[in-house]
N, C-alpha and C positions, 0 to 999 in steps of 0.2 A: 920687316913690316910686324908692327904689333896687332896683334887680334884681340878683339874684347871679350872678355868670357860672360858679359852681363847677357846674350842669347842663350848661351849652354845652361847657365844658372837660372834662367826663366823659365827653360824647357824642365829643368829637374824639377824645379819647385812646382811647376803645372802638372808634371806625371806622379810625384810626391801626393799632391794635394789630391789628385783624382784617385789613388789607391787609398788614402785614408777614407776619403767620402767611400768608397766602395766598402771598406771594410768595417765603417762606422754601425754600432748596433742600431738595429732597426732599418739598416739599408735593404733596398729592395730584394726580396729572394725571387722575382718572377724574372732572374736573367734566363734567356732560353734554354741555357744548358745546365742551371742548376738542379732541376728535376724533371722527370717526364710530365707533359702537362695532365690536369685532371680531366677527365672526358668523359662527358655523360653520351652514351650510344642509346639513340631510341630505335625502337621497334622498327625494321624494313617494311615498306608499304608497297603496294602492288596496284600500277597504274596500267592504263590502255585498255587492251580487249581480254575482260576476264575468261572469256571462251565460254562461258555456259553457267547454270546454278550447277550443274552436275560436277563442275570442277572446284566449286566454291570449298569445299571441305579439304580437299588435298592442297587447295592454295594458302589455307589457313594455317595447315600443320606445317606446309613448306616455309610459307613466312617464319614462323616460331623456331623451326629447325635453322634457317639460315640466320635469325638473329642471334642464337643461341651459339652459333659456331663464328660468327663476326664477333662477338664478342670473346670467346674463346682464343680464337686466333689474336685478336689485337692484345689481350692480357699476356699471351704466349710471346710478343713480338718485343714487349717491355717499352715501346715506343709511347705509350701511354700510361696514365694511371687511371683504371677506369673507375668510375664512381656507381654507387649502388642506387638504380632509379627509386628503390623502394621509398623513400622519404618523400618522393614527389608524385607517387603513384595517384592520388586523387586528382593532382593537377592535369596530370596527361590523360586520365580518363575523363576529365572535364574538357580539355583541349580536344581530345578525339571526337567527343560526342558534337563540338562546335564547329569543327574544321573537317573537310574532306580527309585532306592529306598534313602531317604536320611537317612535312618537307617544303610545304607551300601556304604558309600561314602566316604570311607578315612578320615573321619572326618570332612567334608565340614557342617557338622552342627554346629560345634565349629565357624565355621566363623560366621554365625546366631548370636550364644550365645556373641559372640565379640561385633557385632554391635549393639545388644540390651544391653550389658553391663549388662549382664547376671551372676550369679554364676555358672549355672549348666543347661544343655539341657537334656529334654527328648524326646527320640522317641522311638516311639510306635507302631508295626506292629501285624497285625493277620495272620496268616498262614493257607490258606482255605485247607485243605485234602481232603474235601468232604463236601457235605451237612449236616454232621452230626457231622463231626470230625474238629476241630478248637483249634488253640493255639493263646494266647494273650500273645505277648512279649513285655519287654520294656526295656530299658537300660537309665540311666542317668548318663550323662557324665561333668565331671569338666570342666569346660571352661580355667581356667588356665593351668592345666595338660593335658587336653585331655584322663585322665583316666577315666576309666568305675568305677563311685563310686558303682551302684547298676544294677542289673540284674536278673531277673526273668521272668518266663514262666509260663502261666497257660491254663490247658487245659480245654476247654468247648464245650458244645454241643449244635447244632443249628445254621444254618445260619440264623440268624431272628433278628430282633429288640430287642424282648426280651432277648434274650442269650446273644449279645453282650453287653447290658445296665447292665447284671448281671455282665458279667466279669469284665467291668469295675469298677463296684462298689465293686467288690470282691478285684480288683487289689490295690483300693484306702485304702479299709479297710486293706490290709495286710500290706501297706506302715505304715499306722497311728499304727497299732500293732506293727510292728519294730521299729518305733520310740519311741513308749512308753516304749518298753521292753529296748531300750538302756537308754533313759532318767531316767526310774525306778531305773535301776542301779546303778545311778549318786545321786539319790536324797533321801532324808530321806524319810520314808515310808508314814509320812503325805502328801507328795505335790506329789503323784506319780500319773500317769494319770488315 
């Protein structure tokens, strides 16, 4: 019984055509593994029960510390290429004056991402239920589509610098483990995380 080579030749031509298109000058460089996504990280916000005016200054300092730690940990993780928010600071200031929270402003964070030419925007907030019970939540939004790519919450205990630092560290470790799980499922065993 003779087999036709036509289906095999068609498959080879299709694969060769796909490779040629992928290698064509100007082909998309936004393949998910070609480079880390450019990420704009907005300041962490505090929601819930602030605990009274006597805690306001401490919370402001803690929010600045937590945001700096988040940016530092994400930079160190190499999961993302962080963009500098300075070119959009005027827009950020205006949006903060117009909205109580940038994580809940009907996509105004995407305007910041577009201004910075970022692929994604991370918004994060700590919901303070009491001095003992807090939750760190983050969302990563795709600037092109407006979709939420990732969203997760982490409960933690203690409204103090050490607890906030620990929660931020745990969040970034979780992002890294998730990325490694995804990449490991696509890679051969020797090149896994």
